[in-house]
C-alpha positions as CSV (number, residue, x, y, z in Angstrom):
1,M,28.0,-7.5,31.2
2,D,27.9,-3.9,31.8
3,I,24.4,-2.0,33.0
4,G,23.6,-0.8,29.2
5,Q,23.8,-4.6,28.2
6,V,21.8,-5.8,31.3
7,A,18.8,-3.1,30.4
8,I,19.0,-4.5,26.6
9,A,19.0,-8.1,27.6
10,M,16.0,-7.4,30.0
11,G,14.2,-5.2,27.4
12,A,14.1,-8.2,24.9
13,A,13.0,-10.6,27.3
14,A,10.0,-8.7,28.4
15,L,9.4,-8.4,24.2
16,C,9.4,-11.9,24.1
17,S,7.3,-12.6,26.7
18,G,4.8,-10.7,26.0
19,A,5.0,-11.5,22.3
20,A,4.6,-15.4,23.5
21,A,1.5,-14.1,25.8
22,Q,-0.2,-12.6,22.2
23,D,-2.7,-14.8,20.3
24,S,-1.1,-17.0,17.9
25,A,-3.7,-17.6,15.8
26,A,-3.7,-16.9,12.0
27,P,-4.2,-13.3,11.3
28,G,-7.7,-12.9,9.5
29,V,-8.4,-9.6,7.4
30,E,-11.3,-6.8,7.7
31,F,-12.0,-4.6,5.0
32,A,-10.9,-0.7,5.4
33,F,-11.7,0.9,2.3
34,A,-11.4,0.8,-1.7
35,E,-10.6,3.8,-3.6
36,T,-10.6,4.4,-7.6
37,V,-7.2,6.0,-8.8
38,T,-7.1,7.9,-11.7
39,L,-3.8,7.7,-14.3
40,G,-2.6,10.2,-16.7
41,K,-0.5,9.0,-19.8
42,V,2.6,6.7,-19.1
43,V,6.0,8.5,-18.9
44,E,8.2,5.9,-20.4
45,V,12.0,6.2,-19.0
46,G,13.5,3.2,-21.1
47,K,16.3,0.3,-19.8
48,T,17.9,1.5,-16.7
49,I,20.6,-1.5,-15.3
50,R,18.0,-2.7,-13.0
51,G,15.0,-3.0,-15.3
52,E,12.7,-0.9,-17.7
53,R,11.4,2.2,-16.0
54,R,8.2,4.1,-16.4
55,I,6.1,6.2,-14.5
56,I,2.4,6.7,-14.3
57,P,1.1,9.9,-12.8
58,I,-1.7,10.1,-10.8
59,T,-4.3,12.0,-11.6
60,G,-7.1,12.0,-8.8
61,G,-10.2,9.6,-7.7
62,H,-11.9,8.8,-4.8
63,F,-11.9,6.5,-1.8
64,E,-14.6,5.2,0.6
65,G,-15.0,2.7,3.2
66,P,-16.8,2.0,6.7
67,Q,-14.4,4.7,8.5
68,I,-13.1,7.0,5.9
69,K,-14.1,9.1,2.5
70,G,-12.7,11.1,0.6
71,E,-10.4,12.0,-2.6
72,V,-7.2,10.9,-4.2
73,M,-5.3,13.8,-4.5
74,P,-4.0,15.2,-8.2
75,G,0.1,14.8,-8.2
76,G,1.1,11.3,-7.0
77,W,2.9,9.2,-9.2
78,D,3.3,5.1,-9.6
79,W,7.1,4.1,-10.4
80,Q,7.1,1.0,-12.5
81,L,10.0,-1.3,-13.2
82,T,9.9,-4.1,-15.2
83,R,12.6,-7.1,-14.2
84,A,13.9,-9.6,-16.6
85,D,12.0,-12.4,-15.3
86,G,9.1,-10.8,-15.9
87,C,7.8,-9.7,-13.3
88,T,6.8,-5.4,-12.6
89,D,7.5,-4.0,-9.2
90,V,5.3,-0.8,-8.7
91,K,5.8,1.7,-6.1
92,A,3.0,4.2,-5.9
93,D,3.2,7.6,-3.4
94,Y,-0.1,9.7,-3.3
95,F,-2.0,11.6,-0.8
96,L,-5.3,11.2,0.2
97,K,-7.4,14.1,1.3
98,T,-10.6,12.9,3.6
99,D,-13.9,14.7,3.1
100,D,-13.3,16.4,6.7
101,G,-9.7,17.6,5.7
102,A,-7.2,15.1,6.9
103,V,-4.5,14.7,4.3
104,I,-2.9,11.1,4.5
105,N,0.5,10.0,2.7
106,V,0.5,6.5,1.1
107,V,3.1,4.5,-0.6
108,N,1.8,1.5,-2.0
109,T,4.2,-1.1,-2.9
110,G,3.6,-4.8,-4.7
111,E,4.4,-7.2,-7.5
112,I,2.6,-8.3,-10.6
113,C,3.8,-11.0,-12.8
114,P,2.1,-13.0,-15.5
115,G,-0.3,-15.6,-14.1
116,E,0.2,-19.5,-15.5
117,K,-0.9,-19.8,-19.2
118,G,-1.2,-16.3,-19.3
119,A,-3.8,-15.7,-17.5
120,P,-3.8,-12.6,-15.1
121,A,-1.9,-13.3,-11.3
122,P,-3.8,-11.9,-8.4
123,V,-1.8,-8.7,-7.2
124,R,-1.2,-7.8,-3.9
125,T,-0.1,-4.9,-2.2
126,H,1.5,-3.9,1.1
127,P,0.2,0.0,1.7
128,V,1.6,2.3,4.6
129,F,0.0,5.1,5.7
130,E,0.6,8.1,7.4
131,P,-1.9,10.3,8.9
132,P,-2.2,13.0,11.2
133,L,-2.4,12.2,14.7
134,G,-6.4,11.8,15.4
135,K,-9.2,10.3,14.1
136,Y,-7.4,8.6,11.4
137,E,-4.2,7.8,13.2
138,W,-5.3,3.6,13.5
139,L,-4.3,3.7,9.8
140,G,-0.6,4.5,10.8
141,R,-0.6,1.7,13.9
142,Q,-1.6,-1.3,11.7
143,A,-0.7,-3.3,9.2
144,F,-2.7,-3.4,5.9
145,V,-2.7,-5.6,2.4
146,G,-4.0,-4.3,-0.6
147,T,-5.9,-5.6,-3.9
148,L,-5.0,-4.4,-7.2
149,G,-6.9,-4.3,-10.2
150,M,-8.5,-2.3,-13.2
151,A,-11.3,-0.1,-12.3
152,P,-14.5,-0.1,-14.3
153,A,-14.2,1.2,-18.2
154,S,-16.5,4.1,-16.9
155,A,-13.9,6.0,-14.6
156,G,-11.4,6.1,-17.6
157,P,-7.9,5.1,-17.4
158,A,-7.4,4.0,-13.6
159,V,-7.1,1.3,-11.1
160,L,-9.4,-0.3,-8.2
161,I,-7.5,-0.6,-5.1
162,R,-9.1,-2.6,-2.1
163,F,-7.5,-1.8,1.4
164,Y,-7.6,-4.9,4.2
165,R,-6.7,-4.5,8.0
166,V,-4.6,-7.4,9.1
167,K,-6.5,-8.6,12.3
């Protein structure tokens, strides 16, 4: 072994021993914040080699949680692809602006599939946040899971997303 291989092996061993020392209990979740995201008119792209593509503009909204509050900035998009199996892959890319002026990028992916006997199946998402360094840095340093559903009719065309921090 050369010196580089020894260093890599020592680093891997250190990582493994640290992982073994961590608590192996099942993770829980803690509510982080909820957002109501308003949507524009669907843009039907049509059939592609991967499935049926549509794009939904994100026109605004608001969010709030125990440690964060603000507005959903207009200009984002929800890219949807309905596959041959009837499921729809979703990937939303948009920005939040907190009440104190921080701008946070959100890329939220998920899968919407028909439930049993036509009942809607619960939709879970995997959000990734890119916050600026500082007060909201915690969003970029932890894992989150989201729930996706329709917002109340009074919100207009909109979805309600709740984000939970995995503990």
